[in-house]
N, C-alpha and C positions, 0 to 999 in steps of 0.2 A: 275693874268693872264689877258691879255688884251682881248677885244672882238675879235680881229683878231686871237689871239692865240686859243681862244675857237672854232671859226669857222673852223680854220685850223685843230684842233684836231678832230672835228666831221667829216670833209670831209675825212681826212686821215683814221679815224676809219671806216668810211663807206667803203672806198676802200679796206682796209686790211680785214674787215669783209667779204665783198663780195667775195674777192679772196679766203679767207679761206673756204667759202661755196662752191665755184666753184671746189676746189680740192677734196672735199668729195663726194663720190658716193651717189646717192639717194636723197631723199627729207628731209629737216630738218624742223621740226615743230616749228620754231621760227620766230618771226616777224622782221621787219626792225629795230625797236628801239633796240631790243636785239642784233641784228647783229652789229649795230653801237657800242653798249656798249662793246660787245666782241671784236670788232675791235679796239677800243680805248685802252682797257686794253691790248690786244695782241701787239699793236704797242709799248706801254711803256715796257712791259715785253720783247718783241723781241729785242728792242734797248738795254736794260740792258743786256740781255743774249748774244747779239752780242759783246758787250764791254767786257764781262767776258771771251768770247771765243777768244778775241784778234782780232776781225774783225774790221777794221777801220770804224767809223761811222761818222766822221767829214771830209768829202771829198767834193770836188767841183763836183756838179752834183748829180746823183742818186746813192745811195749806194745799188747796186744790191744784195750783200751778206746779208746786213742788212734787205733788203726787203724780201729776201727769208726766213730768220729766222723769221721775223714777220708773214709771210704768214703761215709757218708751225705752229707757236704757235697759230695763229688764227684758223687754221683747227682743232687743238687739242681742242681749247676752244669752237668752234662751236660744235664739236662732243660731248663734255662733256655736254654743256648746252642743246643741243638737246636731249641727252639721259635722262637728268634730266627732261626736259619739257615734253618729250613723256611719261615718267614713271608717272609723276604727272597727265597727262590728262587721261591715261587709268586706273589708279588706281593700287594699289599694289596687290590686291586680284583678280583682273579681269583676266580671261584666254582667 
């Protein structure tokens, strides 16, 4: 992967991760680096899932349906990671 590709993946991951956080209600106890990581993984999984669903991903311009799938995957990913991080911080036996 080229340095430009890595920077692009980080920027797209940040955008997808932030959009995923925006669609979730409440505050998520995860940091920016975790959000970027979730966003990058969600962008990759979302693109794969969009292709599996028959959504065109190689078009001229912005692929709005692919972006929608990526944001939904990111919201699920952020919710999952936030619940795991929140559970870890409070402890399993704490009430």
